[in-house]
Backbone bond lengths (Angstrom), bond angles and torsions (degrees), N, CA, C in turn:
res aa  C-N    CA-C-N  psi(-1)  N-CA   C-N-CA  omega(-1)  CA-C   N-CA-C  phi
1 M - - - 1.460 - - 1.523 108.11 -
2 T 1.290 118.07 -136.03 1.457 120.39 -176.73 1.512 109.58 -107.73
3 N 1.297 115.68 156.65 1.450 121.00 178.24 1.522 108.23 -79.57
4 V 1.335 117.67 113.34 1.458 120.97 -174.14 1.520 112.57 -110.30
5 A 1.314 116.84 -0.82 1.460 119.03 -178.14 1.529 109.67 -101.78
6 L 1.294 115.07 152.76 1.457 122.26 177.28 1.519 108.63 -120.87
7 K 1.325 117.55 147.76 1.461 120.21 175.09 1.525 107.82 -91.21
8 N 1.334 114.90 137.05 1.463 118.00 173.22 1.523 108.72 -105.85
9 N 1.314 117.79 -170.62 1.461 121.51 -174.57 1.520 113.14 -63.90
10 N 1.319 119.61 -27.19 1.461 122.55 -179.25 1.522 111.90 -86.11
11 N 1.314 117.56 9.82 1.453 124.01 179.62 1.535 112.62 63.95
12 T 1.326 116.80 20.41 1.462 120.74 174.14 1.520 107.90 -95.08
13 R 1.316 114.96 164.72 1.456 119.02 -178.23 1.521 108.90 -108.19
14 R 1.326 115.58 139.75 1.463 120.92 175.90 1.516 107.71 -135.91
15 I 1.319 114.64 155.71 1.459 119.45 -178.88 1.533 109.51 -78.37
16 H 1.304 115.76 143.06 1.461 121.00 177.88 1.535 108.08 -64.21
17 P 1.329 119.26 136.66 1.473 121.09 -177.26 1.530 113.77 -58.82
18 Q 1.313 117.71 -36.91 1.470 119.86 179.12 1.526 110.78 -69.25
19 V 1.317 117.07 -35.82 1.465 120.84 177.28 1.525 109.55 -67.33
20 F 1.321 116.18 -41.76 1.463 120.06 177.69 1.531 110.81 -60.10
21 A 1.308 116.65 -44.46 1.471 120.89 178.78 1.535 110.48 -62.51
22 L 1.319 116.92 -41.25 1.463 120.85 178.36 1.522 110.21 -61.76
23 W 1.311 117.28 -44.84 1.464 120.91 -179.54 1.524 111.73 -65.63
24 M 1.310 117.08 -34.61 1.471 119.25 175.30 1.537 110.07 -65.43
25 G 1.322 115.73 -37.54 1.460 119.96 174.48 1.525 111.11 -62.78
26 F 1.334 115.90 -40.50 1.469 119.97 176.45 1.526 110.77 -58.27
27 L 1.317 116.18 -44.15 1.472 119.94 -179.21 1.522 111.69 -60.43
28 S 1.319 116.68 -42.46 1.466 118.89 -179.68 1.534 111.09 -67.38
29 I 1.324 116.75 -37.52 1.466 120.47 177.56 1.530 110.09 -66.34
30 I 1.320 116.45 -42.81 1.467 120.77 177.94 1.526 110.14 -59.97
31 M 1.322 117.01 -45.05 1.469 120.26 179.87 1.533 110.77 -61.38
32 M 1.321 117.00 -40.10 1.461 120.27 179.63 1.526 110.74 -62.70
33 F 1.338 116.85 -46.28 1.457 119.10 -178.16 1.527 112.47 -72.80
34 I 1.319 118.37 -29.72 1.466 120.22 173.39 1.528 109.54 -64.91
35 A 1.321 116.54 -41.76 1.470 119.99 177.75 1.533 110.40 -62.54
36 L 1.328 116.97 -43.38 1.467 120.02 -179.86 1.529 112.08 -65.61
37 T 1.324 117.10 -43.56 1.456 118.94 -179.58 1.526 111.14 -70.01
38 S 1.325 117.68 -31.88 1.466 120.68 174.99 1.525 110.16 -66.23
39 A 1.323 116.86 -44.56 1.467 120.75 177.94 1.529 110.37 -62.22
40 Y 1.317 116.56 -37.07 1.464 122.04 177.21 1.526 109.99 -58.34
41 I 1.335 116.31 -48.10 1.468 121.15 -178.80 1.525 110.90 -63.16
42 V 1.335 116.71 -44.06 1.465 121.25 -179.57 1.527 110.29 -63.38
43 K 1.321 117.03 -46.68 1.466 120.89 -178.39 1.525 110.76 -66.53
44 Q 1.321 117.57 -37.69 1.459 121.22 178.88 1.532 110.30 -63.98
45 A 1.331 116.73 -39.39 1.463 120.83 -179.69 1.525 111.88 -67.52
46 A 1.331 117.50 -21.41 1.468 121.50 -179.61 1.530 111.98 -72.07
47 G 1.312 117.48 -12.84 1.465 120.98 179.42 1.513 111.87 95.36
48 N 1.356 116.27 -175.04 1.460 122.18 -179.50 1.535 110.89 54.81
49 W 1.315 115.25 48.81 1.460 121.21 -175.21 1.518 109.43 -111.88
50 L 1.315 117.25 122.98 1.460 122.31 179.81 1.528 109.53 -81.95
51 E 1.313 116.12 122.64 1.467 121.02 175.49 1.521 108.14 -88.94
52 F 1.315 116.87 135.98 1.460 120.85 176.59 1.521 109.45 -146.21
53 V 1.302 115.04 159.05 1.461 121.33 179.63 1.528 108.82 -87.83
54 I 1.321 115.36 131.90 1.468 119.96 177.66 1.528 108.08 -72.80
55 P 1.331 117.39 127.25 1.476 120.42 -177.92 1.534 112.73 -60.54
56 N 1.322 115.37 151.82 1.464 121.89 -178.43 1.527 113.09 -59.93
57 S 1.316 117.70 -26.56 1.466 119.26 -178.46 1.530 111.61 -62.73
58 F 1.324 117.61 -25.20 1.468 119.65 176.51 1.531 111.00 -71.96
59 Y 1.320 117.43 -31.98 1.470 120.37 174.56 1.526 109.77 -67.45
60 V 1.325 115.49 -42.17 1.466 120.20 178.91 1.532 109.90 -63.45
61 S 1.328 116.49 -44.44 1.466 119.33 -179.34 1.531 111.27 -63.24
62 T 1.329 116.69 -32.00 1.468 120.27 177.02 1.526 110.36 -64.65
63 A 1.325 116.92 -45.69 1.471 120.32 177.17 1.526 110.60 -62.43
64 V 1.319 116.54 -40.28 1.468 121.36 -178.30 1.530 110.80 -63.52
65 I 1.333 117.37 -43.36 1.466 118.03 -177.89 1.530 111.56 -70.57
66 L 1.333 116.69 -32.63 1.467 119.44 175.43 1.530 110.84 -64.04
67 I 1.325 116.05 -44.65 1.466 119.97 178.81 1.528 110.43 -64.41
68 S 1.338 116.88 -38.44 1.466 119.64 -179.52 1.529 111.62 -64.16
69 S 1.320 117.27 -33.39 1.463 119.88 175.92 1.528 110.44 -65.06
70 L 1.317 116.01 -40.13 1.469 119.93 178.16 1.529 111.30 -65.56
71 T 1.331 116.51 -43.32 1.468 118.66 -178.91 1.524 111.27 -66.88
72 L 1.332 116.98 -37.01 1.469 118.85 178.70 1.521 110.46 -69.20
73 H 1.324 116.92 -38.01 1.458 119.56 177.69 1.533 110.75 -64.59
74 L 1.325 116.48 -39.29 1.465 120.79 175.96 1.524 110.34 -63.68
75 S 1.322 117.17 -39.82 1.464 120.88 177.42 1.526 110.92 -61.81
76 Y 1.331 115.73 -45.01 1.469 120.32 179.99 1.535 111.17 -63.36
77 S 1.324 116.27 -45.01 1.471 120.07 178.46 1.526 110.74 -61.80
78 S 1.309 116.25 -41.11 1.462 120.87 179.04 1.524 110.99 -65.14
79 F 1.329 116.56 -38.74 1.463 120.23 176.82 1.526 110.20 -59.23
80 K 1.329 116.64 -47.61 1.467 120.62 -178.45 1.526 112.13 -64.60
81 K 1.335 116.52 -32.09 1.470 120.90 -178.35 1.523 112.71 -87.55
82 G 1.338 117.22 -2.86 1.453 120.31 178.36 1.517 114.27 81.29
83 K 1.312 117.81 19.46 1.468 122.21 179.65 1.526 108.24 -93.64
84 E 1.309 115.43 86.11 1.462 122.13 -171.20 1.529 113.57 -60.50
85 F 1.321 117.93 -46.75 1.464 119.85 -176.37 1.526 111.57 -62.29
86 L 1.328 116.95 -46.71 1.465 120.74 -179.13 1.530 110.55 -66.48
87 Y 1.314 116.53 -38.53 1.470 121.71 177.10 1.529 110.41 -57.91
88 K 1.319 116.62 -51.14 1.463 120.75 -177.14 1.525 112.08 -70.32
89 S 1.323 117.04 -43.65 1.464 119.40 -176.53 1.528 111.66 -66.78
90 M 1.325 117.94 -40.05 1.467 119.99 179.24 1.530 111.41 -70.88
91 L 1.305 117.12 -27.99 1.464 121.11 174.76 1.535 110.14 -66.90
92 V 1.325 116.41 -42.28 1.471 121.05 177.12 1.530 110.10 -63.95
93 V 1.337 116.38 -44.43 1.470 120.86 179.41 1.531 110.14 -60.67
94 T 1.317 116.37 -41.20 1.474 120.39 179.35 1.520 111.28 -61.63
95 L 1.312 116.92 -43.66 1.465 119.78 178.74 1.530 111.10 -63.05
96 I 1.317 116.53 -42.17 1.469 119.91 177.92 1.526 110.25 -61.21
97 L 1.324 117.05 -45.53 1.466 120.87 179.26 1.529 111.48 -63.35
98 A 1.319 117.20 -37.07 1.472 120.58 177.49 1.524 110.44 -61.94
99 C 1.316 115.94 -41.76 1.470 119.85 177.96 1.522 111.07 -67.28
100 V 1.332 116.73 -37.70 1.468 120.21 176.97 1.527 109.93 -63.33
101 F 1.331 117.17 -38.53 1.466 120.61 177.64 1.527 110.42 -57.64
102 I 1.322 116.87 -48.33 1.466 120.84 -179.91 1.529 110.70 -62.66
103 I 1.314 116.93 -42.17 1.468 120.84 179.42 1.528 110.40 -61.83
104 M 1.322 116.80 -43.23 1.471 120.28 -179.79 1.530 110.72 -67.19
105 Q 1.318 117.76 -35.65 1.455 120.07 176.01 1.528 110.15 -63.38
106 Y 1.319 116.25 -46.23 1.460 120.67 178.50 1.526 110.64 -59.72
107 K 1.326 115.94 -43.51 1.462 120.13 178.77 1.533 110.39 -60.23
108 G 1.321 116.83 -40.73 1.461 121.07 177.72 1.521 112.18 -64.51
109 W 1.332 116.44 -42.90 1.470 119.71 177.55 1.527 110.68 -62.16
110 F 1.316 116.22 -42.51 1.464 121.01 -179.87 1.530 110.34 -62.65
111 T 1.327 116.71 -42.60 1.474 121.13 178.10 1.524 110.63 -61.07
112 L 1.329 116.31 -44.51 1.472 119.96 178.35 1.525 110.90 -61.96
113 F 1.319 115.58 -45.53 1.456 120.04 -178.16 1.526 110.93 -61.81
114 E 1.327 116.13 -43.09 1.467 119.47 178.04 1.527 111.95 -65.90
115 G 1.339 116.34 -24.98 1.457 120.95 178.65 1.521 113.44 -86.17
116 G 1.322 117.20 5.76 1.456 121.00 176.82 1.515 115.53 94.87
117 V 1.333 117.75 5.20 1.466 120.84 177.57 1.523 107.35 -96.30
118 D 1.343 115.44 107.39 1.465 118.74 179.81 1.525 109.28 -125.71
119 M 1.317 116.11 -175.59 1.463 120.85 -177.43 1.524 112.45 -87.11
120 K 1.316 117.36 -15.57 1.466 120.24 -175.78 1.518 112.76 -88.23
121 G 1.302 117.01 -30.05 1.453 120.48 -172.30 1.510 113.34 -77.90
122 N 1.303 115.57 -100.63 1.446 122.58 -175.55 1.528 110.96 -86.53
123 P 1.341 117.96 144.93 1.471 119.46 -179.94 1.527 113.94 -63.11
124 S 1.336 117.82 -22.27 1.468 118.98 179.60 1.526 110.82 -61.72
125 G 1.328 117.07 -42.55 1.456 120.86 177.47 1.519 111.74 -66.28
126 S 1.328 115.67 -41.61 1.470 119.78 179.52 1.521 110.93 -60.27
127 F 1.329 116.77 -45.89 1.463 120.44 179.37 1.519 111.06 -63.56
128 F 1.326 116.76 -41.43 1.460 120.14 -179.07 1.527 110.45 -61.59
129 Y 1.327 116.64 -48.66 1.469 120.28 178.94 1.531 111.67 -63.39
130 L 1.319 116.39 -40.50 1.468 119.98 -178.67 1.527 111.29 -64.53
131 I 1.324 116.07 -49.43 1.469 119.84 -177.13 1.524 111.08 -65.73
132 T 1.324 117.16 -47.89 1.467 119.15 -178.53 1.532 111.17 -71.20
133 G 1.329 116.74 -33.28 1.470 119.96 178.75 1.522 112.32 -68.41
134 L 1.339 116.76 -40.87 1.469 119.23 177.17 1.526 110.99 -64.83
135 H 1.325 115.70 -38.31 1.465 117.71 176.76 1.530 110.12 -64.66
136 A 1.327 116.99 -42.38 1.468 120.08 178.57 1.530 111.22 -60.51
137 A 1.334 116.73 -34.98 1.468 119.79 176.83 1.529 110.47 -63.35
138 H 1.329 116.77 -38.22 1.465 119.88 177.12 1.532 111.02 -69.76
139 I 1.319 116.50 -31.96 1.466 119.79 174.79 1.525 110.07 -65.86
140 L 1.330 116.92 -39.95 1.475 119.98 177.41 1.533 110.78 -61.03
141 G 1.335 116.28 -37.47 1.471 119.58 174.02 1.518 111.00 -62.18
142 G 1.332 116.27 -39.71 1.459 120.42 176.93 1.515 112.00 -66.40
143 I 1.324 116.54 -36.47 1.466 120.08 176.88 1.522 110.20 -63.46
144 A 1.330 116.90 -40.47 1.475 119.98 176.76 1.529 110.07 -60.35
145 A 1.323 116.90 -42.44 1.469 120.49 178.65 1.526 110.63 -65.48
146 L 1.329 117.40 -37.75 1.465 120.53 177.12 1.525 111.48 -65.28
147 V 1.320 116.79 -38.06 1.473 120.57 177.83 1.528 109.99 -62.56
148 V 1.328 116.46 -43.62 1.476 119.99 177.61 1.529 110.11 -62.76
149 A 1.334 116.72 -42.52 1.469 120.17 177.89 1.534 110.83 -61.49
150 L 1.322 115.95 -38.77 1.478 119.74 177.41 1.521 111.46 -66.14
151 L 1.325 116.40 -41.27 1.466 119.49 177.06 1.523 110.63 -59.63
152 H 1.328 116.56 -42.56 1.466 119.77 177.51 1.527 110.85 -64.65
153 A 1.326 116.32 -40.41 1.466 120.38 -177.99 1.520 112.22 -64.24
154 F 1.331 116.05 -38.29 1.462 118.55 -172.73 1.532 114.45 -101.89
155 T 1.325 118.07 -10.11 1.466 118.71 179.42 1.526 113.20 -109.34
156 L 1.327 116.83 -26.23 1.466 119.88 178.90 1.522 109.56 -94.02
157 P 1.322 116.94 149.20 1.471 118.60 175.79 1.535 109.20 -61.22
158 F 1.325 116.09 143.28 1.468 119.51 -178.75 1.522 109.51 -69.73
159 K 1.314 114.46 111.88 1.465 120.50 179.34 1.525 107.17 -154.33
160 P 1.335 118.15 105.02 1.464 120.76 -177.56 1.537 112.75 -73.12
161 T 1.305 116.38 76.82 1.458 121.06 178.01 1.538 109.95 -81.96
162 E 1.315 115.70 165.03 1.468 120.44 179.26 1.532 111.32 -64.07
163 K 1.323 116.80 -39.93 1.465 120.05 179.46 1.527 111.08 -61.86
164 R 1.312 116.76 -44.41 1.472 120.08 179.26 1.526 111.42 -69.56
165 R 1.341 116.86 -34.65 1.464 120.19 177.78 1.522 110.52 -63.73
166 V 1.331 117.18 -43.98 1.468 120.81 179.22 1.522 109.94 -63.87
167 R 1.318 116.76 -43.56 1.463 121.08 -179.75 1.537 110.62 -61.71
168 F 1.323 116.28 -44.24 1.468 120.63 178.85 1.528 110.13 -68.38
169 S 1.315 116.74 -35.69 1.460 121.41 177.48 1.531 111.40 -60.59
170 L 1.314 116.92 -37.55 1.466 120.92 177.80 1.530 110.64 -63.00
171 V 1.325 116.10 -42.51 1.467 120.56 177.92 1.529 109.54 -63.19
172 L 1.321 116.54 -44.57 1.457 121.43 -179.87 1.529 111.34 -61.26
173 Q 1.322 116.84 -46.82 1.460 120.22 -179.51 1.529 111.29 -63.13
174 Y 1.318 116.19 -41.95 1.464 119.30 178.68 1.524 110.23 -62.10
175 W 1.338 116.55 -43.77 1.459 119.87 -177.66 1.526 111.14 -65.86
176 H 1.324 117.25 -42.18 1.460 119.69 176.01 1.534 110.48 -61.86
177 F 1.316 116.22 -37.79 1.471 120.31 179.70 1.528 110.91 -62.74
178 V 1.338 117.93 -49.70 1.466 119.10 -178.42 1.533 110.69 -67.18
179 D 1.325 117.23 -27.69 1.459 121.38 175.00 1.535 109.95 -65.45
180 I 1.317 116.78 -52.90 1.469 121.38 179.42 1.526 110.35 -61.74
181 L 1.324 116.61 -39.85 1.460 120.68 178.15 1.528 110.25 -60.48
182 W 1.339 117.62 -43.28 1.456 119.85 179.21 1.533 111.27 -63.54
183 I 1.330 117.34 -40.99 1.467 120.20 179.06 1.530 109.51 -59.57
184 Y 1.330 116.55 -43.94 1.467 120.17 176.79 1.532 110.90 -61.04
185 L 1.326 117.11 -50.74 1.466 120.96 -176.56 1.527 111.60 -63.59
186 F 1.321 116.70 -44.61 1.455 119.82 -178.23 1.533 110.47 -65.00
187 T 1.329 116.50 -42.82 1.463 120.14 177.35 1.519 110.27 -62.20
188 F 1.319 116.75 -42.77 1.464 121.49 178.30 1.530 110.44 -59.60
189 L 1.316 117.06 -50.06 1.468 121.09 -177.95 1.526 112.11 -66.66
190 L 1.304 116.20 -29.86 1.457 120.97 -178.83 1.525 112.29 -74.79
191 F 1.321 116.91 -38.10 1.457 119.85 -171.00 1.530 115.38 -109.37
192 I 1.315 119.13 -14.29 1.475 119.42 -177.55 1.518 109.55 -88.56
């Protein structure tokens, strides 16, 4: 992954404060989704649960987010190696894929809604919209971070400094996190 430790004067390694803060944010997000998936299991066991087929657009969005993680990782590696064109182009591709992910999620929600799965009726639909919607909100946060990374890429002179590497590393770690989180959530919703 990325180098998250810094050397201090005693030649020991410590975690970068911004990385530590990001990881603490990850923990709180993980706890929230564990609580939601636990509540899902409890409510499902209570009965009166509507079974429905997950629309194909959610499968497509899963492939899209996996590819976007690869393109962002390639962008980060290219940044560190001084390959400006690949760094910038893969960053643009990642942003496009992130937007496609959101569009495919919306398309999936619309398909479900047209099929009679809404938030008012059965709790299964409510949980599905809540879990996938909260994840989409975290993706929107990642899109904002990608936009800032793009602004830095195209407005600042290309110079792979340590400060910019750490900043880009934070975006990369967040994006990988929401990717892994989606794989967990989608697998959970598919098989539970």
